[in-house]
All heavy atoms as an XYZ file, in Angstrom:
761
protein
N      91.774    -90.472    -15.604
C      90.908    -89.961    -16.636
C      90.858    -90.992    -17.756
O      91.880    -91.306    -18.351
C      91.436    -88.618    -17.133
C      90.696    -87.980    -18.282
C      89.259    -87.655    -17.888
C      91.414    -86.725    -18.710
N      89.691    -91.555    -17.983
C      89.516    -92.547    -19.036
C      89.591    -91.854    -20.383
O      88.931    -90.840    -20.609
C      88.166    -93.243    -18.869
C      87.876    -94.426    -19.757
C      88.876    -95.551    -19.523
C      86.468    -94.935    -19.492
N      90.412    -92.397    -21.285
C      90.546    -91.783    -22.613
C      89.338    -92.114    -23.477
O      88.695    -93.144    -23.302
C      91.815    -92.275    -23.281
C      93.045    -91.730    -22.585
C      94.269    -92.010    -23.367
N      95.394    -91.299    -22.765
C      96.540    -91.153    -23.365
N      96.733    -91.645    -24.560
N      97.507    -90.510    -22.761
N      89.051    -91.229    -24.413
C      87.897    -91.398    -25.301
C      88.060    -92.643    -26.165
O      89.168    -93.037    -26.516
C      87.742    -90.167    -26.190
N      86.942    -93.253    -26.485
C      86.941    -94.431    -27.339
C      85.687    -95.233    -27.108
O      84.806    -94.837    -26.342
N      85.600    -96.356    -27.779
C      84.464    -97.254    -27.601
C      84.875    -98.348    -26.626
O      85.619    -99.270    -26.972
C      84.029    -97.851    -28.938
C      82.751    -98.659    -28.817
O      82.530    -99.299    -27.761
O      81.974    -98.663    -29.781
N      84.403    -98.239    -25.397
C      84.795    -99.134    -24.303
C      84.676   -100.598    -24.676
O      85.534   -101.405    -24.340
C      83.947    -98.800    -23.076
C      84.176    -99.688    -21.897
C      83.483   -100.814    -21.584
C      85.179    -99.540    -20.890
N      83.971   -101.368    -20.423
C      85.013   -100.616    -19.987
C      86.179    -98.609    -20.658
C      85.814   -100.770    -18.869
C      86.978    -98.774    -19.542
C      86.798    -99.838    -18.672
N      83.596   -100.995    -25.358
C      83.334   -102.414    -25.599
C      83.949   -102.956    -26.881
O      84.054   -104.168    -27.020
C      81.834   -102.678    -25.563
C      81.285   -102.391    -24.208
C      80.521   -101.322    -23.840
C      81.508   -103.142    -23.014
N      80.248   -101.364    -22.502
C      80.843   -102.475    -21.960
C      82.205   -104.319    -22.721
C      80.843   -102.945    -20.654
C      82.207   -104.777    -21.414
C      81.536   -104.100    -20.395
N      84.390   -102.098    -27.812
C      84.916   -102.642    -29.065
C      86.364   -102.276    -29.371
O      86.988   -102.922    -30.210
C      84.018   -102.226    -30.242
O      84.073   -100.834    -30.422
N      86.926   -101.273    -28.707
C      88.322   -100.923    -28.959
C      89.234   -102.057    -28.509
O      88.960   -102.745    -27.521
C      88.715    -99.639    -28.227
C      88.133    -98.394    -28.870
O      87.514    -98.502    -29.954
O      88.284    -97.305    -28.288
N      90.331   -102.253    -29.259
C      91.296   -103.303    -28.898
C      91.972   -103.023    -27.568
O      92.300   -103.936    -26.825
C      92.374   -103.445    -29.978
C      91.831   -104.032    -31.262
O      90.824   -104.760    -31.210
O      92.425   -103.754    -32.318
N      92.195   -101.748    -27.283
C      92.913   -101.363    -26.064
C      92.239   -100.139    -25.458
O      91.916    -99.185    -26.156
C      94.374   -101.047    -26.410
C      95.240   -100.775    -25.220
C      96.727   -100.770    -25.653
N      97.579   -100.625    -24.498
C      98.189    -99.488    -24.161
N      98.058    -98.419    -24.904
N      98.946    -99.437    -23.085
N      92.024   -100.169    -24.146
C      91.431    -99.056    -23.413
C      92.483    -98.546    -22.428
O      93.057    -99.320    -21.656
C      90.181    -99.513    -22.618
C      89.167   -100.189    -23.524
C      89.573    -98.358    -21.862
C      88.545    -99.286    -24.544
N      92.723    -97.239    -22.452
C      93.720    -96.678    -21.539
C      93.124    -95.521    -20.742
O      92.109    -94.941    -21.113
C      94.962    -96.169    -22.301
O      94.569    -95.158    -23.213
C      95.656    -97.311    -23.034
N      93.796    -95.223    -19.644
C      93.411    -94.100    -18.800
C      94.680    -93.371    -18.374
O      95.726    -93.988    -18.179
C      92.651    -94.591    -17.575
N      94.578    -92.067    -18.256
C      95.666    -91.280    -17.687
C      95.451    -91.259    -16.184
O      94.387    -90.868    -15.712
C      95.656    -89.864    -18.249
C      95.982    -89.831    -19.734
O      96.845    -90.611    -20.164
O      95.383    -89.028    -20.454
N      96.461    -91.701    -15.449
C      96.332    -91.852    -13.998
C      97.344    -90.960    -13.291
O      98.516    -90.932    -13.642
C      96.553    -93.327    -13.593
C      96.521    -93.487    -12.089
C      95.513    -94.217    -14.252
N      96.866    -90.249    -12.282
C      97.704    -89.428    -11.425
C      97.873    -90.151    -10.095
O      96.885    -90.472     -9.429
C      97.060    -88.061    -11.187
C      97.646    -87.215    -10.050
C      99.081    -86.805    -10.360
C      96.778    -86.001     -9.791
N      99.110    -90.447     -9.720
C      99.396    -91.029     -8.409
C      99.503    -89.869     -7.424
O     100.462    -89.091     -7.462
C     100.702    -91.826     -8.462
C     100.975    -92.598     -7.191
O     100.692    -92.070     -6.090
O     101.482    -93.720     -7.288
N      98.494    -89.705     -6.584
C      98.463    -88.545     -5.681
C      99.545    -88.597     -4.606
O      99.861    -87.571     -4.007
C      97.077    -88.395     -5.022
O      96.747    -89.600     -4.345
C      96.016    -88.086     -6.062
N     100.117    -89.782     -4.363
C     101.201    -89.882     -3.376
C     102.520    -89.363     -3.934
O     103.297    -88.731     -3.227
C     101.380    -91.322     -2.899
C     100.217    -91.798     -2.050
O      99.549    -90.953     -1.426
O      99.977    -93.023     -2.012
N     102.783    -89.653     -5.239
C     104.076    -89.299     -5.831
C     103.992    -88.117     -6.792
O     105.013    -87.530     -7.126
C     104.662    -90.493     -6.601
O     103.825    -90.764     -7.735
C     104.782    -91.726     -5.720
N     102.784    -87.810     -7.265
C     102.626    -86.765     -8.270
C     102.909    -87.252     -9.682
O     102.832    -86.481    -10.633
N     103.234    -88.525     -9.823
C     103.523    -89.079    -11.144
C     102.259    -89.286    -11.967
O     101.192    -89.582    -11.422
N     102.381    -89.113    -13.268
C     101.272    -89.312    -14.201
C     101.712    -90.316    -15.259
O     102.824    -90.224    -15.785
C     100.877    -87.985    -14.886
C     100.435    -86.950    -13.839
C      99.775    -88.209    -15.913
C     100.238    -85.563    -14.402
N     100.832    -91.273    -15.578
C     101.164    -92.269    -16.592
C      99.899    -92.764    -17.282
O      98.798    -92.666    -16.739
C     101.906    -93.452    -15.966
N     100.078    -93.304    -18.467
C      98.997    -93.959    -19.192
C      98.952    -95.416    -18.731
O      99.967    -96.108    -18.745
C      99.259    -93.889    -20.688
C      98.185    -94.516    -21.534
C      98.491    -94.414    -23.018
O      99.151    -93.447    -23.434
O      98.073    -95.322    -23.750
N      97.771    -95.869    -18.287
C      97.612    -97.217    -17.756
C      96.604    -97.978    -18.616
O      95.553    -97.442    -18.975
C      97.139    -97.166    -16.285
C      96.837    -98.548    -15.746
C      98.193    -96.481    -15.423
N      96.932    -99.209    -18.942
C      96.046   -100.077    -19.730
C      94.972   -100.654    -18.815
O      95.275   -101.378    -17.865
C      96.865   -101.194    -20.361
C      96.059   -102.081    -21.288
O      94.879   -101.787    -21.556
O      96.627   -103.077    -21.774
N      93.703   -100.322    -19.087
C      92.594   -100.845    -18.291
C      91.809   -101.916    -19.050
O      90.758   -102.365    -18.602
C      91.658    -99.715    -17.800
C      92.412    -98.767    -16.885
C      91.032    -98.964    -18.952
N      92.346   -102.352    -20.187
C      91.689   -103.374    -21.005
C      91.408   -104.663    -20.230
O      90.338   -105.250    -20.419
C      92.530   -103.684    -22.261
O      92.885   -102.458    -22.901
C      91.783   -104.566    -23.231
N      92.310   -105.130    -19.353
C      92.016   -106.369    -18.629
C      90.718   -106.314    -17.819
O      89.992   -107.302    -17.727
C      93.231   -106.557    -17.716
C      94.345   -105.861    -18.430
C      93.683   -104.664    -19.080
N      90.407   -105.156    -17.228
C      89.160   -105.057    -16.478
C      87.959   -105.117    -17.419
O      86.973   -105.778    -17.128
C      89.102   -103.781    -15.649
C      87.843   -103.717    -14.795
S      87.712   -102.265    -13.766
C      87.663   -100.971    -14.972
N      88.031   -104.404    -18.542
C      86.944   -104.452    -19.517
C      86.701   -105.886    -19.989
O      85.574   -106.362    -20.063
C      87.289   -103.539    -20.692
C      86.205   -103.369    -21.761
C      86.221   -104.361    -22.925
N      87.487   -104.703    -23.481
C      88.025   -104.152    -24.569
N      87.419   -103.174    -25.192
N      89.188   -104.582    -25.022
N      87.800   -106.604    -20.260
C      87.677   -107.983    -20.728
C      87.086   -108.892    -19.655
O      86.291   -109.780    -19.955
C      89.040   -108.512    -21.177
C      89.558   -107.801    -22.425
O      88.762   -107.097    -23.099
O      90.757   -107.941    -22.713
N      87.454   -108.667    -18.403
C      86.898   -109.465    -17.297
C      85.403   -109.188    -17.124
O      84.617   -110.110    -16.878
C      87.654   -109.173    -16.002
N      84.994   -107.922    -17.261
C      83.568   -107.593    -17.176
C      82.790   -108.214    -18.337
O      81.693   -108.738    -18.148
C      83.364   -106.080    -17.179
C      83.565   -105.384    -15.849
C      83.621   -103.881    -16.047
C      82.463   -105.767    -14.877
N      83.373   -108.176    -19.539
C      82.718   -108.786    -20.695
C      82.524   -110.286    -20.468
O      81.462   -110.839    -20.754
C      83.528   -108.551    -21.963
C      82.854   -109.162    -23.186
C      83.675   -109.024    -24.436
N      83.746   -107.638    -24.833
C      84.796   -107.098    -25.446
N      85.862   -107.813    -25.706
N      84.782   -105.831    -25.799
N      83.536   -110.950    -19.935
C      83.436   -112.380    -19.652
C      82.356   -112.654    -18.611
O      81.564   -113.598    -18.754
C      84.785   -112.919    -19.178
C      84.861   -114.404    -18.867
C      84.533   -115.232    -20.106
C      86.251   -114.760    -18.354
N      82.289   -111.829    -17.573
C      81.252   -112.001    -16.539
C      79.859   -111.851    -17.148
O      78.944   -112.620    -16.822
C      81.460   -110.996    -15.408
N      79.672   -110.889    -18.036
C      78.376   -110.713    -18.692
C      78.074   -111.863    -19.646
O      76.934   -112.318    -19.742
C      78.337   -109.379    -19.445
C      78.206   -108.142    -18.571
C      78.452   -106.883    -19.397
C      76.839   -108.083    -17.917
N      79.088   -112.349    -20.358
C      78.892   -113.481    -21.272
C      78.423   -114.724    -20.519
O      77.607   -115.485    -21.020
C      80.181   -113.806    -22.030
C      80.502   -112.783    -23.110
O      79.635   -111.932    -23.420
O      81.634   -112.821    -23.632
N      78.936   -114.905    -19.312
C      78.552   -116.081    -18.514
C      77.065   -116.087    -18.179
O      76.468   -117.145    -18.035
C      79.359   -116.140    -17.220
C      80.778   -116.568    -17.437
C      81.511   -116.702    -16.108
N      82.901   -116.997    -16.339
C      83.907   -116.421    -15.715
N      83.673   -115.503    -14.794
N      85.132   -116.746    -15.994
N      76.473   -114.911    -18.018
C      75.035   -114.855    -17.710
C      74.215   -114.507    -18.962
O      73.028   -114.216    -18.869
C      74.731   -113.867    -16.558
C      75.095   -112.438    -16.947
C      75.402   -114.305    -15.268
C      74.580   -111.389    -15.990
N      74.885   -114.531    -20.108
C      74.239   -114.262    -21.402
C      73.496   -112.927    -21.403
O      72.305   -112.859    -21.701
C      73.316   -115.407    -21.779
C      74.062   -116.694    -22.029
C      73.115   -117.786    -22.503
N      73.847   -118.980    -22.865
C      74.127   -119.972    -22.029
N      73.746   -119.881    -20.764
N      74.787   -121.022    -22.440
N      74.216   -111.880    -21.050
C      73.636   -110.541    -20.982
C      74.594   -109.559    -21.642
O      75.743   -109.897    -21.942
C      73.378   -110.156    -19.522
C      72.254   -109.153    -19.354
O      71.805   -108.567    -20.359
O      71.832   -108.946    -18.203
N      74.108   -108.339    -21.856
C      74.900   -107.297    -22.497
C      74.817   -106.013    -21.670
O      73.826   -105.763    -21.008
C      74.377   -107.035    -23.910
C      74.485   -108.243    -24.820
C      73.796   -108.004    -26.162
N      74.078   -106.706    -26.735
C      75.060   -106.453    -27.615
N      75.827   -107.432    -28.024
N      75.240   -105.235    -28.082
N      75.867   -105.184    -21.758
C      75.845   -103.932    -21.003
C      74.826   -102.949    -21.574
O      74.607   -102.904    -22.782
C      77.268   -103.399    -21.162
C      77.750   -104.002    -22.437
C      77.090   -105.350    -22.525
N      74.187   -102.175    -20.708
C      73.255   -101.136    -21.143
C      73.837    -99.744    -20.863
O      73.851    -98.897    -21.730
C      71.906   -101.292    -20.448
N      74.306    -99.525    -19.642
C      74.916    -98.240    -19.284
C      75.894    -98.474    -18.130
O      75.763    -99.424    -17.375
C      73.860    -97.213    -18.902
C      73.028    -97.584    -17.709
C      71.862    -96.618    -17.485
N      71.016    -97.057    -16.411
C      70.081    -98.010    -16.503
N      69.901    -98.618    -17.656
N      69.359    -98.350    -15.475
N      76.849    -97.581    -18.022
C      77.842    -97.755    -16.978
C      78.470    -96.443    -16.557
O      78.215    -95.389    -17.146
N      79.281    -96.520    -15.530
C      79.989    -95.355    -15.008
C      81.340    -95.800    -14.470
O      81.527    -96.964    -14.122
C      79.171    -94.703    -13.895
N      82.262    -94.867    -14.422
C      83.597    -95.156    -13.913
C      83.910    -94.244    -12.741
O      83.364    -93.147    -12.619
C      84.683    -94.987    -15.003
C      84.484    -95.969    -16.121
C      84.710    -93.575    -15.528
N      84.795    -94.713    -11.880
C      85.293    -93.882    -10.787
C      86.658    -94.414    -10.376
O      87.071    -95.498    -10.794
C      84.320    -93.893     -9.608
O      84.130    -95.202     -9.132
N      87.345    -93.666     -9.576
C      88.629    -94.103     -9.037
C      88.626    -93.810     -7.550
O      88.125    -92.770     -7.112
C      89.777    -93.377     -9.719
N      89.154    -94.744     -6.775
C      89.174    -94.570     -5.326
C      90.323    -95.369     -4.724
O      90.471    -96.549     -5.024
C      87.860    -95.028     -4.708
N      91.133    -94.716     -3.907
C      92.166    -95.374     -3.119
C      92.947    -96.436     -3.895
O      93.012    -97.594     -3.492
C      91.537    -95.981     -1.866
C      92.588    -96.356     -0.833
O      93.689    -95.777     -0.862
O      92.311    -97.233     -0.004
N      93.507    -96.048     -5.031
C      94.366    -96.952     -5.780
C      93.639    -97.945     -6.668
O      94.238    -98.894     -7.150
N      92.348    -97.749     -6.900
C      91.577    -98.655     -7.751
C      90.777    -97.866     -8.785
O      90.304    -96.766     -8.511
C      90.597    -99.487     -6.917
C      91.264   -100.505     -6.082
N      91.859   -100.192     -4.882
C      91.455   -101.822     -6.275
C      92.395   -101.294     -4.373
N      92.161   -102.296     -5.189
N      90.653    -98.437     -9.958
C      89.794    -97.924    -11.009
C      88.565    -98.827    -10.993
O      88.688   -100.054    -11.072
C      90.537    -98.018    -12.346
C      89.783    -97.461    -13.515
C      89.728    -96.096    -13.733
C      89.153    -98.309    -14.412
C      89.050    -95.593    -14.820
C      88.471    -97.800    -15.498
C      88.424    -96.433    -15.706
N      87.379    -98.246    -10.847
C      86.154    -99.027    -10.661
C      85.179    -98.721    -11.790
O      84.970    -97.554    -12.135
C      85.503    -98.687     -9.304
C      86.494    -98.982     -8.175
C      84.207    -99.464     -9.117
C      86.157    -98.308     -6.876
N      84.605    -99.771    -12.361
C      83.591    -99.619    -13.405
C      82.362   -100.379    -12.947
O      82.463   -101.540    -12.555
C      84.099   -100.188    -14.727
C      83.234    -99.853    -15.900
C      83.407    -98.666    -16.592
C      82.238   -100.713    -16.323
C      82.617    -98.342    -17.679
C      81.438   -100.404    -17.409
C      81.623    -99.214    -18.088
N      81.215    -99.722    -12.945
C      79.979   -100.406    -12.582
C      78.952   -100.148    -13.669
O      78.970    -99.104    -14.325
C      79.469   -100.004    -11.193
C      79.501    -98.549    -10.916
N      78.406    -97.741    -11.068
C      80.509    -97.747    -10.511
C      78.733    -96.505    -10.761
N      80.000    -96.475    -10.420
N      78.089   -101.139    -13.893
C      77.143   -101.027    -14.991
C      75.845   -101.753    -14.701
O      75.760   -102.577    -13.790
C      77.752   -101.557    -16.294
C      78.199   -103.014    -16.353
C      77.065   -103.908    -16.800
C      79.356   -103.148    -17.308
N      74.849   -101.411    -15.490
C      73.575   -102.123    -15.516
C      73.499   -102.832    -16.861
O      73.930   -102.290    -17.877
C      72.401   -101.158    -15.383
O      72.423   -100.526    -14.134
N      72.935   -104.025    -16.854
C      72.837   -104.797    -18.091
C      71.473   -104.578    -18.745
O      70.580   -103.950    -18.162
C      73.036   -106.283    -17.793
O      71.896   -106.798    -17.135
N      71.333   -105.101    -19.931
C      70.059   -104.977    -20.651
C      68.908   -105.633    -19.902
O      67.774   -105.197    -19.982
C      70.187   -105.577    -22.049
C      71.050   -104.737    -22.970
C      71.190   -105.331    -24.348
O      70.840   -106.521    -24.561
O      71.672   -104.602    -25.237
N      69.201   -106.697    -19.143
C      68.152   -107.400    -18.394
C      68.008   -106.901    -16.966
O      67.275   -107.479    -16.173
C      68.424   -108.899    -18.396
C      68.351   -109.522    -19.765
C      68.462   -111.021    -19.741
N      69.292   -111.492    -18.646
C      69.886   -112.671    -18.612
N      69.751   -113.506    -19.613
N      70.620   -113.024    -17.589
N      68.719   -105.838    -16.613
C      68.587   -105.253    -15.282
C      69.563   -105.774    -14.248
O      69.477   -105.393    -13.079
N      70.487   -106.629    -14.627
C      71.508   -107.097    -13.688
C      72.510   -105.978    -13.440
O      72.631   -105.039    -14.216
C      72.239   -108.311    -14.255
S      71.200   -109.761    -14.444
N      73.237   -106.090    -12.350
C      74.305   -105.150    -12.020
C      75.631   -105.878    -12.145
O      75.723   -107.076    -11.865
C      74.153   -104.606    -10.598
C      72.831   -103.915    -10.344
C      72.685   -102.692    -11.207
C      71.368   -101.992    -10.883
N      71.029   -100.981    -11.852
N      76.648   -105.143    -12.549
C      77.993   -105.702    -12.646
C      78.982   -104.646    -12.183
O      78.720   -103.440    -12.291
C      78.299   -106.125    -14.072
N      80.095   -105.103    -11.650
C      81.145   -104.194    -11.210
C      82.493   -104.859    -11.408
O      82.616   -106.084    -11.323
C      80.956   -103.820     -9.746
N      83.484   -104.043    -11.682
C      84.849   -104.529    -11.815
C      85.803   -103.540    -11.188
O      85.524   -102.333    -11.146
N      86.911   -104.048    -10.687
C      87.909   -103.199    -10.055
C      89.293   -103.579    -10.566
O      89.612   -104.756    -10.703
C      87.851   -103.375     -8.531
O      88.899   -102.661     -7.924
N      90.068   -102.562    -10.842
C      91.439   -102.737    -11.315
C      92.358   -102.026    -10.333
O      92.179   -100.826    -10.071
C      91.571   -102.116    -12.711
C      92.866   -102.346    -13.449
C      92.879   -103.762    -14.014
C      92.989   -101.353    -14.581
N      93.301   -102.758     -9.739
C      94.267   -102.137     -8.829
C      95.250   -101.332     -9.666
O      95.901   -101.856    -10.564
C      95.020   -103.179     -8.019
C      95.948   -102.571     -6.982
C      96.671   -103.601     -6.125
N      95.793   -104.632     -5.636
C      95.891   -105.934     -5.968
N      96.829   -106.336     -6.792
N      95.055   -106.818     -5.478
N      95.341   -100.042     -9.377
C      96.233    -99.180    -10.142
C      97.670    -99.330     -9.651
O      97.914    -99.511     -8.456
C      95.776    -97.724    -10.016
C      94.405    -97.445    -10.619
C      93.964    -96.032    -10.287
C      94.423    -97.676    -12.119
N      98.623    -99.251    -10.573
C     100.024    -99.404    -10.180
C     100.568    -98.137     -9.521
O     100.001    -97.054     -9.642
C     100.720    -99.629    -11.524
C      99.883    -98.864    -12.496
C      98.469    -99.036    -12.002
N     101.666    -98.287     -8.815
C     102.396    -97.131     -8.297
C     103.079    -96.466     -9.483
O     103.574    -97.133    -10.383
C     103.448    -97.563     -7.280
C     102.895    -98.245     -6.049
C     102.282    -97.324     -5.075
N     103.256    -96.298     -4.662
C     102.951    -95.296     -3.878
N     101.739    -95.167     -3.408
N     103.843    -94.409     -3.543
N     103.113    -95.152     -9.474
C     103.740    -94.389    -10.554
C     104.780    -93.470     -9.930
O     104.486    -92.726     -8.989
C     102.690    -93.564    -11.322
C     101.603    -94.491    -11.891
C     103.345    -92.762    -12.433
C     100.391    -93.771    -12.411
N     105.995    -93.521    -10.451
C     107.057    -92.674     -9.911
C     106.801    -91.219    -10.298
O     106.023    -90.931    -11.216
C     108.417    -93.122    -10.467
O     108.546    -92.704    -11.810
N     107.462    -90.280     -9.621
C     107.300    -88.872     -9.982
C     107.659    -88.593    -11.446
O     107.155    -87.667    -12.052
C     108.252    -88.137     -9.038
C     108.373    -89.044     -7.857
C     108.293    -90.440     -8.439
N     108.500    -89.439    -12.030
C     108.899    -89.283    -13.434
C     107.914    -89.931    -14.396
O     108.113    -89.908    -15.609
C     110.296    -89.893    -13.657
C     111.393    -89.219    -12.866
C     111.431    -89.682    -11.406
O     110.968    -90.794    -11.101
O     111.919    -88.903    -10.570
N     106.867    -90.559    -13.867
C     105.864    -91.195    -14.714
C     106.164    -92.633    -15.075
O     105.578    -93.188    -16.002
N     107.077    -93.261    -14.350
C     107.422    -94.658    -14.616
C     106.477    -95.555    -13.824
O     106.328    -95.405    -12.613
C     108.891    -94.951    -14.237
C     109.811    -94.078    -15.092
C     109.207    -96.430    -14.402
C     111.246    -94.066    -14.632
N     105.839    -96.489    -14.533
C     104.893    -97.417    -13.907
C     105.674    -98.614    -13.389
O     106.378    -99.277    -14.136
C     103.815    -97.864    -14.915
C     102.881    -98.876    -14.299
C     103.042    -96.654    -15.426
N     105.537    -98.888    -12.083
C     106.311    -99.958    -11.448
C     105.787   -101.353    -11.813
O     106.568   -102.278    -11.974
C     106.297    -99.772     -9.936
N     104.476   -101.516    -11.923
C     103.886   -102.817    -12.226
C     102.672   -102.615    -13.126
O     102.139   -101.506    -13.239
C     103.395   -103.533    -10.946
O     102.416   -102.709    -10.320
C     104.527   -103.822     -9.992
N     102.216   -103.691    -13.750
C     100.985   -103.619    -14.528
C      99.797   -103.512    -13.582
O      99.834   -103.969    -12.447
C     100.811   -104.882    -15.388
C     101.786   -104.922    -16.550
O     102.274   -103.858    -16.960
O     102.061   -106.028    -17.039
N      98.718   -102.908    -14.071
C      97.474   -102.872    -13.306
C      96.912   -104.287    -13.266
O      97.032   -105.046    -14.225
C      96.494   -101.912    -13.969
N      96.303   -104.667    -12.152
C      95.794   -106.029    -11.984
C      94.300   -106.006    -11.668
O      93.848   -105.205    -10.846
C      96.541   -106.729    -10.856
N      93.544   -106.897    -12.314
C      92.114   -107.007    -12.039
C      91.922   -107.592    -10.647
O      92.488   -108.630    -10.317
C      91.405   -107.896    -13.086
C      89.946   -108.127    -12.716
C      91.518   -107.270    -14.467
N      91.153   -106.909     -9.814
C      90.854   -107.392     -8.469
C      89.596   -108.263     -8.518
O      89.558   -109.345     -7.951
C      90.674   -106.224     -7.485
C      90.257   -106.727     -6.114
C      91.947   -105.405     -7.403
N      88.555   -107.778     -9.210
C      87.355   -108.588     -9.373
C      86.526   -108.062    -10.534
O      86.673   -106.912    -10.944
C      86.505   -108.622     -8.088
C      85.837   -107.321     -7.765
C      84.583   -107.008     -8.303
C      86.424   -106.412     -6.914
C      83.964   -105.804     -8.014
C      85.809   -105.211     -6.595
C      84.582   -104.904     -7.155
N      85.656   -108.908    -11.055
C      84.629   -108.552    -12.026
C      83.482   -109.522    -11.796
O      83.641   -110.725    -11.970
C      85.147   -108.665    -13.447
N      82.336   -108.979    -11.358
C      81.211   -109.843    -10.984
C      79.889   -109.257    -11.454
O      79.750   -108.044    -11.583
C      81.155   -110.026     -9.485
C      82.345   -110.793     -8.951
C      82.102   -111.291     -7.540
N      83.185   -112.126     -7.102
C      84.316   -111.714     -6.603
N      84.548   -110.425     -6.503
N      85.254   -112.546     -6.206
N      78.914   -110.134    -11.618
C      77.542   -109.740    -11.950
C      76.605   -110.209    -10.858
O      76.834   -111.254    -10.247
C      77.091   -110.376    -13.265
S      77.982   -109.780    -14.700
N      75.562   -109.434    -10.629
C      74.522   -109.789     -9.671
C      73.158   -109.696    -10.358
O      72.840   -108.648    -10.910
C      74.512   -108.835     -8.479
C      75.747   -108.924     -7.650
C      75.940   -109.731     -6.584
C      76.942   -108.165     -7.811
N      77.187   -109.525     -6.062
C      77.829   -108.566     -6.806
C      77.357   -107.182     -8.707
C      79.106   -108.024     -6.671
C      78.627   -106.656     -8.581
C      79.479   -107.076     -7.567
N      72.395   -110.772    -10.303
C      71.065   -110.706    -10.944
C      70.102   -109.829    -10.175
O      70.340   -109.388     -9.120
C      70.563   -112.138    -10.921
C      71.583   -112.953    -10.218
C      72.713   -112.069     -9.815
């Protein structure tokens, strides 16, 4: 569950994540994915227009359309969370790309 805030301007973006294998719940920093998507958009000199989030099989996925009609997507590998809510590793960006 992505926490409320301004995705593009907040210093830190977090999500509450439930590990369905262990039942553990933890707050996970998803800022690295946001920053990677921003960098991908900066490279093509474009800005985000609208986006959506989802989670699937251990990944947090963000996809968006840009002001010029390009598509972008980013994926963050979610960490394993113990039943006590202990995060074993940091979340890692898998990819962030734009398509014209």
